N, C-alpha and C positions, 0 to 999 in steps of 0.2 A: 581468671581474668588477669592477663598480663598488662601492666601499666607502663607507660613511657612518659617522660617529660619531653615535650616537643613544642615546636612553634606552630601557631595558628595564624594564618595570614588574614589581614584586613587592610583597610585603607583604599586608596584610589590607584588607578593605573600609573605606574612609574613613581608612586609615592607610598611604599608599603609601610604598614604598621603591624608588628607581630605581637601576639600575646604568648607568653610562656605559660603553658598549661600542662596539667597532668591528665592524660587521656588513655583510653584503651589502645593498645598497640595496633590492633587490627582495624581500628576505626578510621574514618576518613580524616584527611588533613584538617579540614575546617568543621568537623563534626562535633558531636557532644563531648564535653569534657567533665572531669571530676572536680577540679579546682584550678582557679587562675592564680598563678604565682607572680606574675608581673608583666611588663611590657618592654618591647625593644623597638626603637625607632631608628633605623640605620641612617636615614637622611634628616636627622634632627637639625633644626635651624633656630637661631636666636635663643630664646629662653626655654625651649623644649629640652627636657632631660632625655638623653639617649637610651639609658637603661635603668629601669626600676625593677628590682627583683627581691622577693622575700626569701633570703638565703636560708633562714631557719626552717621554713616550710619545705624548701627543696631538700634540705638535709633529712628532714623527717620522711619525706616520700622515698628518698633513696634508701633510707634505713629499713623501710618496709617492703622494698623490692622493686620500686619503679626505676627503670633504666633510662638515663638521659641520652638523647641523641648526641652526636658529635658536636653539633652547633650549640646546643643548650649546655653541654658540658663546658664548653669554652666560655659561654656567657656567665655561668655560675662561678667559674674560676675568676672571671673579670670582676664580677660583682663582689666577690670576697675581697679582692684587692682594694676596691674603691670604698667599701664600707668602713673598715677600721680607720682610714684616714679621716673620713668625715666625722667619726665619733671622737677622735682625738682633737680635732679642730674645735668642736663644741665645748669640750671639757676644759 
């Protein structure tokens, strides 16, 4: 069973909301998944957070062989940049 970290689309027409999930590589885009890692809202407005992602779990899944798609690889990289800044601001 080959696993991928990929986006699963939800939301309304012209207003997408994506889940970042670990799913079987040959499965459907919006099909069954193993674990939900976070959400990505490309058209976030107001108080909505655009990207929430559990980077630790993404690292775990990549360590056991899950391959991120190009888009999710970029989102994980972006989440890594944003996470340490938020942790330093709290401390």
